[in-house]
C-alpha positions in Angstrom: 69.8 37.9 153.1 69.6 37.0 149.5 68.9 39.9 147.1 65.4 40.2 145.7 64.9 39.0 142.2 63.9 41.8 139.7 60.5 41.5 138.2 60.3 41.1 134.5 59.2 44.2 132.7 55.6 44.2 131.7 54.9 44.3 128.0 53.4 47.5 126.7 49.7 47.6 126.1 50.1 48.4 122.4 52.4 45.4 122.0 50.2 43.0 124.0 46.9 44.1 122.4 46.2 43.4 118.8 45.2 46.3 116.5 41.5 46.9 116.2 39.7 45.5 113.3 39.6 47.6 110.1 35.9 47.7 110.2 35.9 49.4 113.6 38.5 51.9 112.4 36.4 52.8 109.4 33.4 53.2 111.6 35.4 55.5 113.9 36.7 57.3 110.8 33.2 57.8 109.5 32.0 59.1 112.9 34.8 61.7 113.1 34.1 63.0 109.6 30.4 63.3 110.3 31.2 65.3 113.4 33.7 67.5 111.5 36.5 66.2 113.8 39.0 66.2 110.9 42.2 66.0 113.0 40.9 62.8 114.7 39.9 61.5 111.2 43.5 62.0 110.0 44.8 59.9 112.9 42.4 57.1 112.4 43.2 57.1 108.6 46.9 56.7 109.5 46.0 53.7 111.7 44.2 52.1 108.8 47.1 52.8 106.5 49.5 51.3 109.0 47.5 48.0 108.9 46.6 48.2 105.2 49.1 50.5 103.4 47.3 50.1 100.1 43.8 51.0 101.2 42.5 53.6 98.7 39.5 54.7 100.8 41.8 55.5 103.8 44.1 57.5 101.7 41.2 59.4 100.1 39.7 60.1 103.6 43.1 61.3 104.9 43.6 63.8 102.0 40.0 65.2 102.3 40.3 65.4 106.1 43.6 67.3 105.8 42.0 69.8 103.4 38.9 70.2 105.6 41.2 70.8 108.6 42.8 73.6 106.6 46.1 71.8 106.8 47.1 72.4 103.2 50.9 72.2 103.9 50.4 68.5 104.9 47.8 67.7 102.3 49.9 68.5 99.3 52.9 66.3 100.3 50.4 63.5 101.1 49.0 63.8 97.6 52.4 63.8 96.0 53.4 60.7 98.0 50.4 58.7 96.9 51.5 58.1 93.4 51.5 54.3 94.0 47.7 54.5 94.5 45.5 54.2 91.4 43.6 57.3 92.5 43.4 60.5 90.5 44.2 63.2 93.1 44.7 66.0 90.5 41.5 67.8 91.5 42.6 67.9 95.2 46.1 68.8 94.1 44.8 71.7 92.1 42.8 72.9 95.1 45.8 72.8 97.3 47.9 74.7 94.8 45.1 77.3 94.5 45.1 77.7 98.3 48.9 78.2 98.2 48.5 80.8 95.3 50.4 78.6 92.8 47.7 79.5 90.3 49.4 78.5 87.0 50.3 75.0 88.4 46.7 74.7 89.7 45.3 75.3 86.2 47.8 72.8 84.7 46.7 70.2 87.2 43.0 70.7 86.1 43.7 70.1 82.5 43.4 66.3 82.8 40.0 66.6 84.6 36.6 66.4 83.0 34.5 69.5 82.9 32.1 68.6 85.7 30.5 71.4 87.9 33.1 71.0 90.7 36.1 71.2 88.3 34.6 74.2 86.4 33.8 76.0 89.7 37.4 75.6 90.9 38.7 76.7 87.6 36.6 79.9 87.7 38.0 80.7 91.2 41.6 80.3 89.9 40.8 82.5 86.8 39.2 85.1 89.1 42.4 85.3 91.2 44.5 85.5 88.1 42.5 88.5 87.0 41.1 86.8 83.9 37.6 88.0 84.6 35.9 87.4 81.2 37.0 83.8 81.2 35.7 83.5 84.8 32.3 84.9 83.9 32.0 82.6 80.9 32.3 79.6 83.2 29.7 81.0 85.5 27.3 81.4 82.5 27.8 77.8 81.6 27.1 76.8 85.2 23.7 78.6 85.4 21.7 75.5 84.9 23.8 73.6 87.5 22.3 73.5 91.0 25.3 75.0 92.8 24.8 76.7 96.1 25.7 80.5 96.2 26.6 80.4 92.5 24.8 83.8 92.0 27.1 85.4 94.7 30.3 84.5 92.8 28.6 85.2 89.4 27.8 88.8 90.4 31.3 89.3 91.9 32.8 88.1 88.6 30.7 90.5 86.6 31.7 93.5 88.7 35.4 92.6 88.5 35.1 92.2 84.7 33.7 95.7 84.4 30.3 94.5 83.5 28.3 95.8 86.5 25.5 96.9 84.2 24.7 93.2 83.5 24.1 92.3 87.2 20.4 93.1 87.3 19.7 91.2 84.1 21.7 88.2 85.4 19.7 88.2 88.7 16.5 88.2 86.7 17.7 85.3 84.6 18.6 83.3 87.7 15.3 84.3 89.3 17.0 85.4 92.4 16.3 88.6 94.4 19.2 90.8 95.5 18.0 90.5 99.1 17.9 86.7 99.2 21.2 86.8 101.3 23.3 89.4 102.8 26.3 88.4 100.6 24.3 88.8 97.4 22.9 92.1 98.6 26.4 93.3 99.3 27.7 92.3 95.9 24.7 93.9 94.2 25.4 97.1 96.1 29.0 97.0 94.8 27.6 96.8 91.3 25.5 100.0 92.0 28.7 101.7 93.2 30.4 100.8 90.0 27.5 102.5 88.1 27.8 105.6 90.3 24.4 105.0 92.0 25.7 105.7 95.5 22.4 106.5 97.2 20.8 103.3 96.0 23.9 101.4 97.0 23.8 102.9 100.5 20.2 101.7 101.0 21.0 98.2 99.8 24.1 98.0 102.0 22.0 99.0 105.0 19.6 96.2 104.1 22.4 93.8 103.7 23.7 94.6 107.2 20.3 94.1 108.7 19.8 90.7 106.9 23.3 89.7 108.0 22.7 90.5 111.6 19.5 88.5 111.6 21.0 85.5 109.8 24.1 85.3 111.9 22.2 85.8 115.1 20.0 82.8 114.2 23.2 80.8 113.7 24.2 81.6 117.4 27.4 83.5 116.5 28.9 85.8 119.1 28.7 89.5 118.7 32.3 89.9 117.8 32.1 87.2 115.2 29.1 88.9 113.7 31.0 92.2 113.5 33.9 90.4 111.7 31.5 88.8 109.2 29.8 92.1 108.4 33.0 94.2 108.3 33.1 94.3 104.5 29.6 95.9 104.6 30.8 98.5 107.2 33.8 99.4 105.1 31.7 99.8 101.9 29.3 102.0 103.7 32.1 104.2 104.8 33.4 104.3 101.2 29.9 105.5 100.0 30.0 108.3 102.6 33.4 109.2 101.4 32.3 109.4 97.7 29.1 111.4 98.7 31.3 114.0 100.3 30.5 113.2 103.9 34.2 113.2 104.8 33.9 113.4 108.6 31.4 110.5 108.7 33.7 108.4 106.5 36.8 109.2 108.6 34.9 108.3 111.8 33.7 105.0 110.4 37.2 104.0 109.1 38.8 104.9 112.4 36.2 102.9 114.4 36.8 99.8 112.3 40.6 100.1 112.8 40.3 100.9 116.5 38.0 98.0 117.3 40.0 95.6 115.1 36.9 93.5 114.5 37.3 92.9 110.8 38.9 90.4 108.5 42.3 91.1 107.1 41.2 92.4 103.7 38.5 94.7 105.1 41.0 96.1 107.6 43.5 96.8 104.9 40.9 98.6 102.8 39.8 100.7 105.8 43.4 101.7 106.5 44.1 102.6 102.9 41.0 104.7 102.5 41.6 106.5 105.8 45.2 107.3 104.7 43.9 108.5 101.3 41.3 110.8 103.0 43.8 112.3 105.4 46.3 113.0 102.6 49.5 114.8 103.7 48.0 115.5 107.2 49.6 113.6 110.0 51.9 111.6 107.7 53.7 109.7 110.5 50.4 108.4 111.9 49.3 107.3 108.4 52.6 105.4 108.0 52.1 103.7 111.3 48.6 102.6 110.2 50.0 101.1 107.0 52.7 99.3 109.1 49.8 97.2 110.6 49.2 95.4 107.3 52.8 94.7 106.3 55.1 91.8 107.1 56.6 92.3 110.5 60.0 90.8 109.8 60.6 92.4 106.4 62.8 95.4 106.2 61.0 96.7 103.1 57.2 97.3 102.9 55.5 94.1 101.9 51.9 93.1 102.5 51.2 90.1 104.7 50.7 86.8 102.9 47.0 86.7 103.6 46.4 90.1 102.0 48.5 89.1 99.0 46.0 86.3 98.4 42.7 88.1 99.2 43.2 91.6 97.8 42.8 92.3 94.1 45.8 93.6 92.1 44.0 97.0 91.9 43.6 97.2 95.7 47.2 96.2 96.3 48.5 98.7 93.8 46.5 101.5 95.6 48.1 100.6 99.0 51.6 100.6 97.6 51.0 103.9 95.8 49.7 105.6 98.9 52.8 104.3 100.8 55.1 105.9 98.3 53.3 109.2 98.4 53.3 109.3 102.2 57.1 108.6 102.2 57.5 111.6 99.8 55.5 113.8 102.1 57.6 112.7 105.0 60.8 113.4 103.0 61.9 109.8 103.5 63.5 109.7 100.0 65.7 106.6 100.6 62.7 104.4 101.6 60.6 105.8 98.7 63.3 105.0 96.2 63.6 101.4 97.5 59.9 100.8 97.4 59.5 102.3 93.9 62.3 100.1 92.6 60.4 97.0 93.8 57.0 98.0 92.2 57.7 97.0 88.5 58.2 93.3 89.6 55.0 93.4 91.7 52.8 95.1 89.0 54.4 94.4 85.7 51.3 95.3 83.6 50.6 98.6 85.4 51.6 102.2 84.6 51.7 103.1 88.3 55.3 102.1 89.0 56.7 104.5 86.3 54.4 107.3 87.5 55.6 106.9 91.0 59.2 106.8 89.8 58.6 110.1 88.0 57.1 111.5 91.2 60.2 110.6 93.2 62.4 112.3 90.6 60.4 115.4 90.6 60.6 115.5 94.4 64.4 115.4 94.0 64.3 118.3 91.5 65.1 116.0 88.6 62.3 117.0 86.3 64.4 116.4 83.2 65.1 112.8 84.2 61.4 112.3 84.9 60.4 113.5 81.5 63.0 111.1 80.0 61.8 108.0 81.7 58.1 108.8 80.9 59.1 109.3 77.2 60.9 106.0 77.2 57.8 104.2 78.6 55.6 105.8 75.9 57.9 104.5 73.2 58.0 101.0 74.7 54.3 100.7 75.5 52.4 103.0 73.1 49.0 101.3 74.0 49.4 102.6 77.6 50.7 106.0 76.7 47.7 108.2 77.4 48.1 108.7 81.1 51.9 108.7 80.8 51.8 111.5 78.2 49.5 113.6 80.5 51.8 113.1 83.4 54.8 114.0 81.2 53.0 117.2 80.1 52.3 118.1 83.7 55.9 117.6 84.8 57.2 119.6 81.8 54.8 122.5 82.3 55.7 122.7 86.0 59.4 122.7 85.1 58.9 125.5 82.6 59.4 123.3 79.5 56.3 124.3 77.5 57.6 122.8 74.2 57.9 119.3 75.8 54.5 119.7 77.5 52.9 120.7 74.2 54.6 117.9 72.4 53.3 115.4 74.9 49.7 116.6 74.8 49.7 116.7 71.0 50.5 113.0 70.9 47.1 112.1 72.5 45.1 111.9 69.3 41.7 111.1 70.7 41.4 114.4 72.8 42.9 116.9 70.4 39.6 118.4 69.4 38.3 118.9 73.0 38.1 122.5 74.1 40.2 121.9 77.2 42.9 120.3 75.2 42.9 123.0 72.6 43.1 125.7 75.3 46.0 123.9 77.0 47.9 123.5 73.7 47.4 127.1 72.7 48.6 128.3 76.1 51.7 126.1 76.1 52.6 127.1 72.6 52.2 130.7 73.5 54.5 130.3 76.4 57.0 128.6 74.1 56.7 131.5 71.6 55.2 129.4 68.9 52.4 131.6 67.8 52.0 129.9 64.4 51.8 126.5 66.1 49.1 127.8 68.4 47.1 129.2 65.5 47.5 125.9 63.7 46.0 124.1 66.7 42.9 126.3 66.6 42.5 125.9 62.8 42.7 122.1 63.2 40.1 122.1 65.9 37.7 124.3 63.8 38.1 121.9 60.9 37.3 118.9 63.1 34.2 120.4 64.6 33.0 121.5 61.2 32.8 117.9 60.1 31.7 116.5 63.5 28.2 115.0 63.7 27.6 115.4 67.4 24.7 116.9 69.4 27.0 118.9 71.7 29.0 120.7 69.0 31.7 123.0 70.3 32.4 124.8 67.0 31.1 128.2 68.2 33.2 128.1 71.3 36.4 127.2 69.4 35.8 129.8 66.7 35.1 132.5 69.2 38.4 131.7 71.1 40.3 131.4 67.8 39.1 134.9 66.6 40.0 136.4 70.0 43.5 134.8 69.8 44.2 136.0 66.3 43.0 139.5 67.1 45.3 139.5 70.1 48.2 138.6 68.0 47.6 141.2 65.2 45.9 138.9 62.7 42.9 141.2 62.2 41.8 139.8 58.8 41.7 136.2 60.0 39.9 137.3 63.2 37.4 139.3 61.1 36.7 136.4 58.9 36.0 134.1 61.9 33.8 136.6 63.5 31.8 137.1 60.3 31.4 133.3 60.0 30.1 133.1 63.6 27.6 135.9 62.9 26.3 134.2 59.9 26.0 130.7 61.3 25.3 131.2 65.0 24.0 134.8 65.2 26.1 135.5 68.2 25.9 139.0 69.7 29.4 138.6 71.1 30.7 137.7 67.7 28.9 140.7 66.1 30.6 143.0 68.6 33.9 141.4 67.9 33.3 141.7 64.2 32.6 145.4 64.4 35.6 146.0 66.7 37.9 144.0 64.4 36.6 145.4 61.1 37.0 148.9 62.4 40.8 148.3 62.1 40.7 146.7 58.6 37.5 147.7 56.7 35.6 150.7 58.1 32.7 150.3 55.7 32.1 146.7 56.8 32.3 147.8 60.4 29.7 150.5 59.8 27.5 148.1 58.0 27.5 145.5 60.8 27.3 148.2 63.4 23.8 148.9 62.3 22.8 145.4 63.3 23.7 146.1 66.9 20.7 146.9 69.1 20.8 150.5 70.5 21.5 150.8 74.2 18.6 152.2 76.2 19.1 155.8 77.4 21.5 156.8 74.6 18.9 158.0 72.1 19.0 161.7 73.2 22.8 161.9 73.4 24.4 164.1 70.7 27.7 162.5 70.1 29.2 165.4 68.1 28.3 168.0 70.8 29.5 165.6 73.5 32.9 165.4 71.8 33.2 169.2 71.7 32.7 169.7 75.4 35.6 170.1 77.8 34.5 167.2 80.0 32.2 166.7 83.0 31.9 169.4 85.6 31.6 169.0 89.3 28.0 169.5 90.4 27.1 169.9 94.0 23.9 168.4 95.2 22.3 165.0 95.2 24.8 163.3 93.0 27.6 164.6 95.3 25.6 163.3 98.3 25.1 160.0 96.5 28.8 159.6 95.9 29.6 160.6 99.5 27.1 158.1 100.7 28.6 155.4 98.5 32.1 156.2 99.8 30.8 156.0 103.4 29.1 152.7 102.6 32.3 151.3 101.1 34.2 152.4 104.2 31.6 150.7 106.5 32.0 147.5 104.4 35.8 147.7 104.8 35.4 148.2 108.6 33.1 145.1 108.8 35.6 143.0 107.1 37.6 141.1 109.7 41.3 141.1 109.1 42.8 137.7 109.0 45.1 137.2 111.9 48.4 135.6 111.0 50.8 134.1 113.3 54.1 136.0 113.5 57.0 134.3 111.8 60.1 134.1 114.0 63.7 133.6 112.9 65.1 130.1 113.1 66.2 129.2 116.6 64.2 132.1 118.2 62.3 131.4 121.4 59.3 133.7 121.9 59.2 132.8 125.5 62.8 134.0 126.2 63.4 136.7 123.6 66.4 138.2 125.4 67.3 142.0 125.3 65.5 144.0 122.6 67.5 145.1 119.6 69.0 148.5 119.2 66.3 150.7 117.5 69.0 152.8 115.8 70.8 149.7 114.3 69.9 150.6 110.7 71.1 154.3 111.0 74.6 155.3 109.9 76.9 155.9 112.8 76.9 159.7 112.3 73.2 159.8 112.8 73.0 157.7 116.0 72.4 159.4 119.3 75.5 157.6 120.8 77.8 159.1 118.1 80.6 161.3 119.3 82.9 163.0 116.8 86.7 162.9 117.2 88.2 165.8 119.1 90.6 167.9 117.1 94.1 168.2 118.5 94.6 171.9 119.2 98.2 171.4 120.0 98.9 170.7 116.3 98.2 174.4 115.5 100.8 175.7 118.0 104.2 176.7 116.6 107.0 176.0 118.9 110.6 176.7 118.3 113.6 175.2 119.7 114.7 176.1 123.2 116.4 179.6 123.3 114.9 180.8 120.0 115.1 184.5 119.3 111.9 186.5 119.3 111.4 188.4 116.1 109.9 191.9 115.7 106.3 192.6 115.2 106.4 193.1 111.4 108.2 189.9 110.9 105.8 188.1 113.2 102.8 189.3 111.1 104.5 188.2 108.0 105.5 185.0 109.5 102.0 184.8 110.9 100.5 185.1 107.5 102.7 182.4 106.3 101.8 180.3 109.3 98.1 181.0 108.8 98.5 179.9 105.2 100.2 176.7 106.2 97.6 176.2 108.9 94.7 176.7 106.4 96.3 174.2 104.1 96.9 171.9 106.9 93.4 172.1 108.1 92.1 171.6 104.6 94.2 168.5 104.2 93.1 167.4 107.6 89.5 168.0 106.7 89.9 166.0 103.5 91.6 163.2 105.4 88.9 163.2 107.9 86.3 163.0 105.2 88.2 160.3 103.4 88.4 158.5 106.7 84.7 158.8 107.3 83.7 157.2 104.0 84.9 153.7 104.8 83.1 153.7 108.1 80.0 154.8 106.2 80.5 152.0 103.6 81.1 149.5 106.3 77.9 150.6 108.0 76.0 149.9 104.7 77.7 146.5 104.3 76.8 145.6 107.8 73.2 146.6 107.1 73.0 144.4 104.1 74.4 141.5 106.1 71.8 142.0 108.8 69.0 142.1 106.3 70.2 138.8 104.7 
């Protein structure tokens, strides 16, 4: 039987069929774009480019479809590979770089573009993310006449970030837009009210924004979970308002619910976690650290925010999260991790003072206050325009470390607050602690001079002069104190100053004291008192009767008040390693007594045989007279022997007594 012949392989369908006409491909491409099927549009554009590699429309459609499909990583290489096309893709390139957070390159790419509304809007977004808020707001002001959807939302956000929240209401009136026209605009306007400390009004507007958002998103047929995610920023901001208003428990419950449900965008979740950690403070530190771990990179050994948060959060928000992380590590006594994180902060926030403050906090926690003072002082010399908060921190560290001269020096360098009463009081107290009484007096004199020339409604001259007079009187400078009191009496008519003047002048100038004493109002009930006769009496006598009963009743009332006071129960403090459940045998109640005073003490028995005199075997017995004489000598030797024995026993007892004391000291320690 002959073998069967093999069939020829069939040609593939793609090889046998010719490619579809370009017109049909463009029709399909247009249909996919209209239906927002951008992945399919990219495939069709590739088919067109395989037939006509130089087709500009296909390349443009491919780039736009990749961007619309949120495939930025493929869109940017496609743009870079299209240099042979006579198409200006710099706008799309700038957008892709903006999405990848390459902001400087994005701005550079926009330089060649004309200032049309689309280019200006993209530029404003880049400037917003770079933190150049004033330049961003300027662009929005130029775009007011352009018909751009949702321009007012971004405009209000830019004003708030630029610290110009007070201009929001006027801007909305200029744009002829109501704050409640959309839930996004209502939310941003509420944020402007928060910046202006109008928390009650902000709360009402946030509640309105949430209601409008629920209605709008429900009409768009969004699922309930999707609606919660869209409205999460409003929920977080409402919790923050409760926190600021002092409703701590409500705020903690709201933050915890947002975190537990996990129905929020990344930035809202990060803000909720950070605010909850800040509210709890040093309580349950390990749980707070675990919550912060939810918003960091999983693979990184050190703490680093996930990439999405790095793009969405503002520098101020990121700085707060990192600062709270360091403080939690300090509370948890994880010094190695705290040092590593603090070392990385200057690169993350080069224009902020927070890294050096946290570095000083770590050093103080390690009992290196001197080193902390040193690095804070170096920062002040390097960045004098940012020195105010650093000098205050240095003063606090130095005061806590009992370095009052360094603390006073730091506070004295803050020129714009030298005249404030709180600053003056702080400087005086620090210089007193340092023993610089003349320097403290000079601070008070300088403050008095400043307030004498100050043209303010709330003048503090009287307060400063009163304290200065009291200070100088306390330090034996009666003449200066008298002069200040006299000035206060003339200018302010203060009764306290008049009393101080009389008291002070009585030590320096009695005539002046008597002259001013006449200006004091007489006390009621003292007109009939004869002072001379009162001084001659021997003192008050005990009188039985109503007054005695009154005193007794007062004493009984005080006793009843003392009884009604509940004593605060404190938990007993046990020694380290002691288990209250298994305490073991009780200690000896006589353990602190000397051995001689203990019930178990038994003195040493005297050896009676030492007193017996025995001769050698066969000794001759002497007569009675000799025995008496010998007995006297023997008794004498015995008495001396017993004396020496007694002395030796006393000497022997002293070391045991001393050892008993030493053991007592050890037990107490």
